[in-house]
N, C-alpha and C positions, 0 to 999 in steps of 0.2 A: 422402331425407336426414333427419337428426335433427330432431325437432320437439318442443319443450317446451311444456307447458300453462302457463296463467297461474299456477296455484298452485305449480307446480314452479319457475317463474321467481321467485316471491316468495322462496323459500328461497335460490335462487342469487344474487339481487341482495343479499340480506342478507349473504351470505358475502363477496361481492365488495366491497360498500360498506365493510365493516369494515377492509379493507386500503387501498383506493385513494382514500378520502376524504382531501383535502388533499395528494394526491400531484401530481407534475408530469409532464405528457406531454412526453417528451424527443424522440421522433421517431415517424414514422408509416411503415408499410410495407404493401404489398399482396402477398400470397402467390399462388401459381399457381392455387389453388382459388377465388380471388376474395376470400378473407377479408382483413380489415383488421387489422393489428397496431398497437396503441398501446404503444410502449415507455415504461414508467412508472418514475419514480424517486421513492423515499420514504425519507428518513432513512438514506441510504447503501445502501439495498437496491434491487435492480432487479426489475421484474416486466414481464410482457407480457400485455396484454389482447387476446385474439383475438376478433374480432367476425365472425360469419358471418350476414349479413342473411338473413332468412327461415328461419333455423334456430336459432342459439343464440349465446351468448358465454360465455367463461370466462377465468379469470386463472391464469397460471402464474408461478412464481418462477424460471424458467429462460429459455432463449432458443431461438428457432427459426432455422434456416438461412434467410437472406434472399436474394432475387434480387440479382444483381450490379448490375443497373440498375433504379432505382425506376420504377414505372409513372407515367403522367401523373396518374392519380387519386391516387396516394400523394403526389406532389409538390404537388398542389393542396391536399390536406388538411394537409400540412406547413406550407404558408404560413398556414393558418388556425389550426392547433392546436399547433404546436411551441411549447414553453415556456409553455403555459397550465396552470393549476392546476385540478384537479378538486375542486369545492367540494361537490358532492353527486351521488348517483346514486339514481334511484328508478324504480319500475315504475308506469306509468299504470294506475289501477284498472280491472280488468276486461279489460285489453288486453295483448297480448304486445308491448308497446312500452316500451322502456327509455330514460330520458333521463339524460344527464350534463350537469350545469351546470358550465361551465368559465369561467375568467377569466384575463385577462392582467394584468400588473403595473399597467397604466394603468386597471385596474378595468373594462375593457370585458368584457362578459359574452356568452358564446355558449351555445347548447344543442346538444349532440350527441344526435340522436334515432336510436335503433336499432330499426327495425321488424322484428320476428321473425314477421310475418304471411307467408302464402304468397308474396305478391309483395313480398318484403322489400327494404329499402334502408337506407342510412345517410344521415342528413341533418344539416346544420349550419344553425341559424337564429340570428338576432340577437335583441336584447332586444325587438324589435317583432314577433317571430314571422315575419319575412321570411326566406325560404329563401335562404341564401348558397351552398349547395352540396348536391348530392345525388349519391349514387353511381350511381343509375339514375333517369331521369325516368319517372314513372308517371302515367297518365291513367285515373281510375276514375269510376264513375258519380256518386259523392257528393263527390269531392275530386280534386285533381291535385297531384303533387309535381314542381314545376318551379321552377328558380331565378328569384327575383323575386316569386313568389307567396307568399301567406301560408300558413303551415303550419296545417293543420286535422287533428285526430285523427279517426279513424272514429267513427261514431255510438256513443254509450256503450251498454254492455250491462249487464244485471243480473248481479251476481256474488254468490254466497253468502258473506257475511263474518260475519254475526251468527247463530249457531246458536240463540240464545235465541228468536229470532222465526221459527224454522223452520216451525212450524205455520201461522202467518199467511202466510208466504211460499208454502207449499204450497197454501193456500186461494186464493191469487191466480193460480195457474197453471190451465191448461186441464185440467179434470177427466178428460176422456176420453183424455188423452195418457199414454203409458207412462211410468212413474216414472223408468226409466233414461234416457229421452230428455230429460225435464225436468231431471234432475240434470246431465246431460252438457252440454246445449245451453242451456236457459233459465237455469240457475243457474251456468253457466260452469265446472262441475267437470271437464268432459272425460270421455270415454268410459271411460278406464282407472280413474279414481277413482270414477266413478258406479257401475261394476260392483263395485269393491272395497267401497264403502259398502254396497251391497245384499247382497253376499256375507257381510259381517260381521254384517249385521242379519238375515240368513236370509230375505230377502224375494225372491220371484220377480221377476226383472227385467222380465218381460212384463206384470206387473200395472199397471193404470191407477191414477192418483192417487185416483180416486173409490172404488176398491176397498180402499184402505188402512184397516186397523182402527186404533183408538186405540192399542192396544199396539204395533202395527207402526210407527206414527209415533214412539212413544217409543224403540223400538229403532233407528229410523233416525237420530234425533238423537244417541243414544249412539255409534253406529257412525261418524257424521260427526265427532264429537269425537275419536274414536280415530284416524280417518284424518288429520285435521288435525294432531293431536299428533305422529303418526309422520312426516308430511310435513316438519314443521319441526324435529324433534329426533331422528328415526330414524337408523339406520346406513345411509348411502348404499351403493348397489350398482350394478354394471354387469351386465346380463343379456344373454347371447347366446342367442337363441331358435333352435329347430331349423329354422325357416324362414330362418335366417341374418340376421335383423334383430337390431340391437344397440340396447339402450335403457338410459339412465341412470335410476335411480329413487332417490328420497330415502329409501326403505326397501324391503325385500323384500315385495311385496304378497302377501297371503294368498290372493288370488283367482287367482294364477298357478298353473297345474297343473304338477306335476313333469314330466309327459311333454312339455310345451311347451319345456322349458329344456335347452339344451346345456351352458352354462357360466355360473358365477356368480363375480363378483369384487367383494369388499367394498373400499370406499375410505375414506380419512380424512374426506373432506368431499364435498359434492355437486358442488362446482366440479371436483374431480378426477374424479369419475364422469362428468361431462359431457365433460371433455377426453378421457378414455379412449374413451368411446363414440363421440365425433365422429371421433377419429383412427382408431379401428378401422373405422368405417363408411367413412371415406375410403380407408383402406388396402384394404378389401374391394372397394370400387369400382375402385380403381386396379388391383388384381390381377385382378379379373374382366375388366377391359378388356385387360390383358396376355394373359390366358388366351384371350380371344376372338380376339385377333390371332393367337396361336399356332394356335388351332383352325382359323381361316380359312386360314392358310398351309398347315396340314396337309391340309386338304380339297383345296386347289388342287394341292399336290404329289402327293397320292394320285390325283387325277384325271389329272394329267400322266403319272404312272407307269402307270396302267391303259392309257392311250392308247399309250404306248411299248411296253408288253408285248403289246398287241394287234397293233401294227404289226410287232413282232419275230416274232410267231407267223405272221403273214401272209407276211412276207418269207422266213421259213424254209421255208414251204410252196412259195412261188414258186421259191426257190433249188433246193430238192430236185426240183421238177418239171422245171426246166431241166436239172439234172444227169441226171435219168432220160431226158429227151428226147434230150439230146446223146449219152448212152450208147447208146440204142437206134438212133439215126440212124447213129452210128459203126459199130455192129455190122452194120447192113444197108447200109452205104455203097455196096458193090459193086452190089447189086441196084438201089439207087436210081439209080446212075449209068447202069446198063443201061436203066432205064425211060425215060431221056431220048431214046434212039435206037431202042428196040425196036419202036416202032409200036403198042405196047399203051398204053392210057390209064390202067389201074388195076391194082394188084397188092396181094395180101395175103400178108404173110410173118410168121408167128407172131402177135405182138401188134400188129404194125404194118400199117396200111392206107395206101396211097399212091395219089393220083390226079393224073395229069398234066394241067395246065391250059395247053394249048398257046398259046392267045392271050395269056395273061398271062405266059407264060414262067416258070411256077412249078410247084412240086409241093406239093400239100396233103397233109400227113401227119397221121394220127389214131393216137393211142396211148392206153393206160390213164392216161398221165401228162399228157395234154393234146394240143392240136392246134397245128400250126405250118405256116407257108408258107415254103418255101425256094426259092431262085432256081435256074434251070437253067443260068445263065451261070457260076456259081462252083462249084468242086468241093465235093462233099458233105462230105468230112472237114474241109475248112477251115470250112465253115458250122457243123458240129458243134462244132468247136473254139471258134468265136465264142460259141456258146451256153454252153459250159463257162465261158468268160471272163465272160459276163454273170452266171452264178451266183456266180463268185468276187467280182465287184464287189458283188453283193447280200450275200454273206457278210461283206465288209468293212463294209458299212453296218450289218449286224446286230451285228458286234463293237462298233462305235461306239455303237449304241443300247443294247446290253447294259451297256456301261460307264456310259452316262448313267443307265440304270435303276438300276444299283448305287449311283451317287451319290445318286439320289433316295431309294433305300431308306435310305442313311445319314442323309440329311436327315430323313426320316420318323422314324427311330430317335432322332435327336438332339432333334427336336421333341417326341416322346413323352416323352423324358427330361426335357425342359424343362417340359412340362406337369406331370409328377410332382414335379419340384423346386419349381415355382411354387406348387403346392398345399401343399407342406410348409412353405414359408417365408413364408406370409402373415403379415406383421409387424403389430405393435400400433400403429405410428405412421405418419404420412403420409410418403410417400417425397418426398425433397428438401424436406421441411418438418419435419425431425426436431426434436422437442422434447427438449432436454437439461436434465434437472433439475440445478440448481446445487448443488454441495456447499457446506456452510456456509462454508468458508474462501474460496470464490471471490468472496465479497462484499468481501474484504479484499485487501491485497497479500500474496502468498505465494510460496513456492518449496520444493522438497525439497532438502535438503543432499546432498552427495556420498555421505553415509553412509545416506541414505534417511529422514531425520527431517524432518517437516513444520514449517516456520517460517511464522508468520502475523503480519502487522503491520497495525495500524490505519491508516486514511487521514486521520482527523481526530479531534478531541476526542470526538465522539459515538461513533465506531466504536472508539476506544481503550477507552472505558468499557464498551461492549457486549462487546468481546473479553474483557475482564477478568471481567465479571459472568457471561457465558454459557459461555465456552469454556476458562477457566483451570482446570486440574486439578492435583492434588498432585504428580504426577510431572513437571510441566512446569518450564521455566526462563523467567523474564521478563527481557527485555533492554530497555535504554533508553540512548540516547546522552546524554552529559553536555552537552546543548545544549537551550536553551529551545525548546519546540515540537516536540520529537522524538516519533516514534511509539512506542507500546508494541508490542513484538514478543514473541510467545510461541513458544518452541521446544517443540513437543509431545514429551512423554516425554524432555525434555531432560536429566533427571538420569542417564539411561542413554546419552546421546550422548557421542561422543568430543570431544577438543579441536578437531579439524578442523571439526566441525559447529558448535561454539560460536563459533569464529572467523568462519565463514561467516554465521551468524546476526547476529553483531555487525557485520560489514561491511554487511549488508543494512540493518540498523537505522540505521547511520551515514549511508548514502547517501541515505536518505529523511528525514534530519533537516536542520535549518537549516544544518548544517555545509556541506552541498552548496551551498546558496544563498550562503553567505559565502565560497565557493571555497577552503575549507580542503583541505589534502592529507591530513592525518591528524586523527583525533579519538578521544576515549576513550569507550568504551561499558562499562556495568556490567551484570551480571546477578545476579538473586537468585531465591530459591525462592518459590513462591506464598504460603507461610505468612508471608512477610515483607511482603506487600502488604496495605494497608488502604485502604478508601475513606472512612473516617471520620476527619476531622481532630481533633487534640487540642482540648480545650475552649478556646474563645476564639480559635481559629485559623480561617482561611478556606481552603478547598480549591477552586482554580479548576476550571471545567468540564473534565472529561477528565483531571484530575490524580489522582494517587494518593500515598499515604503509604508510604514504604519504611522498614522497621525493620531494625535489625541490620546485620551486616557485608555489604559489597558486594564482588563479584568484578570486577576491572577488566581490560579488554582494550583495547589500542591498535591501531586498524586503519586501513588506507589506503582512501580513498574511491574505489572503482573498481567499475563495473558492466560486465557484458558482455552483448552481444546477438548471437545467432547463429541458424543454421537447422539443424533436424534433421527429416528426412523432409518437407522443404518447408514446415515450420511454424516460425514465430518462437519461439525460446526465449530466456530472459533470466534474469539473477540476479546474485549477487555474482561478481566475477571469480574468486575462490577456488573457487567451485562449478563454473563453466563450464570453467575450466582443467582440472579433474580429471574432467570428464564424458565425455571422448572426443570432444566436438564439435570438428571441425577448422576449420569455417568460422565465425568470429565476429569481432566488433570489440570494442574496449575503449573505454569512455567515462569521463571524469573531469569534475569541476567545471570550468566555463568560461563564456564569455560568449555563445557562439553560441545563437541561439534554437532551440527544439525542431524547428521545421519545416525549417530549413536543415540542422540536424544529422541529421534523419531522412532527408533526401535523400542526404546523404553516406553514411550507413550503408547505405541501399538500394543505391546504386551500387557500394559496396565489396563487399557480400555477393552481390547478385544480378546486377549489370550492368544491361543494358537490359531494361525491362519495358513492358507495355502500360499505358496511362493508368489503366485501371480498377484493375489490380493495384497500381500506384503509390499511388493514392488510398487503397486499403484498408490498405496497409502504413504509409503516413504516419500515418494515424489511429491505428493500433495503437502505433507506435513513439513518437509524441509523448506518448502517455499513460504510457509507461514512463519517459521522461526526467524525473528529479527536478527540480521547480521550473521546468520548461520551458526549461532551458538546460544547456549542457555543451560538451565538446570531444571530438573523436575523435582518439585518440592511437596506436592500434595495431590492426592487423588480422592475423588468422592464418588 
């Protein structure tokens, strides 16, 4: 599994810290690979921090598919960490151990410790370093990770952080040790960057420290500076090697030979490289497991087929022998009948030899097709007929086995096709843990009008301002209900939208304004062009947070406050009633302003649309629908 070195983690932690410092942990999950997800909220944006103890961690601005039922470990972490604020994140010097300092509103502090060592775990400790929780209990020679014990870090190791003192550091090391080992282990550089440093310096990695010349020490220092600079500011990359291993790198190392590499993928940041590498590795592991199962099944079926084919061949030979025996006995039936009473004990007729065994009351018959004993009490033709019948029964068994063999051949063919398909569709992401990168507008309230135009509304003063600053373009239209505290809504490419889209955008903006809270039936919404919007108030005037200045003539629309919630392809869909009515969705409900709380209203909506559901599905839908209902209240007035 993926393993990051200390210096790689330094860059990773720097990138993650920039985003999650002063964010809130909203929830905790555990995925099927054992990794822990912290759902993080910051300034209206959602992130997920995925922690894989013993391997790595990384941050995404999207979401993973979660298990329907949380694990016991996730529930215990939720009790400790939900609604805590991440105050800082740091890497323990010289160790692959990351700490997150978190606090609750009552100022109670915890530390979340992520150990990325080979026997990795996740630990929560209190202000006194007492372990409150550990993902896995660990007992080691110099420390133990057990609830109630004091948390102790591993013995500190020397790491190379000050290149200025490099010569002094080298002098302190064992002189007869290879330079590559000293850089990798003694100075904590790791094998990959030790070899990269020596490659750039042009120094043979088998050289001992005592053999380094003054000029080589100078080159070593220069190459180390180069390596460190690239690690912390280079273009990150994911490298898939020909041995199928996948590695995220903070830059493309010069020491990697072209013939070692199968695929290279450059990424925006190192965090993204780590994500891709981990998920590719997980996917490879998953698919290899699937392929192994198919191969095992294929071997078993091929073995069964061989056995059946061998049995068929033996039965065919037996059947043919019986037919031949029956035929030759029938041909010489008269002679064999005479043998019973002739007084002669043995006769030879053509290919047949017959010997009368008087005491046993049988005739022993030898032919090129085999030997058989027949009775002297029953007629020869009847006994020949019975042998024919036996061959027919064997033929029926052969037919059945041949059909079974054909079915096995089809299974083998299908499994071989499956192997071929599985090899072709090895995906880049973890199965059932799919990461979906959020589109920019998914941080806001949004919908597509019936004419296909994107409408995006802010959720609060902060997101209103961000929406205007980052996403407003010249071809858009800006909507706002004539009510205090209404959201800003942008209809993307709105100048080219029809009247229907403008009405739908206005209805959406109205429904999420305070007009809904005040239980109004109708309200007025205006729209303007981006050029009419200003974030700078006139001199001497105050502009409230999230507010804007609108200049020039406004276009007014009066709309009814109505939202619709329905299902399409078993997924919840929602939006202005005007949009849903024209979308072809047949199963939906209409809600309007009212006094019922969101939970009660959500139950009514689910029963109307879905009927009876299991508790788990109910819980998921209630959570989703209550977030849709404006101001947490309303009335259900119509179903279709």
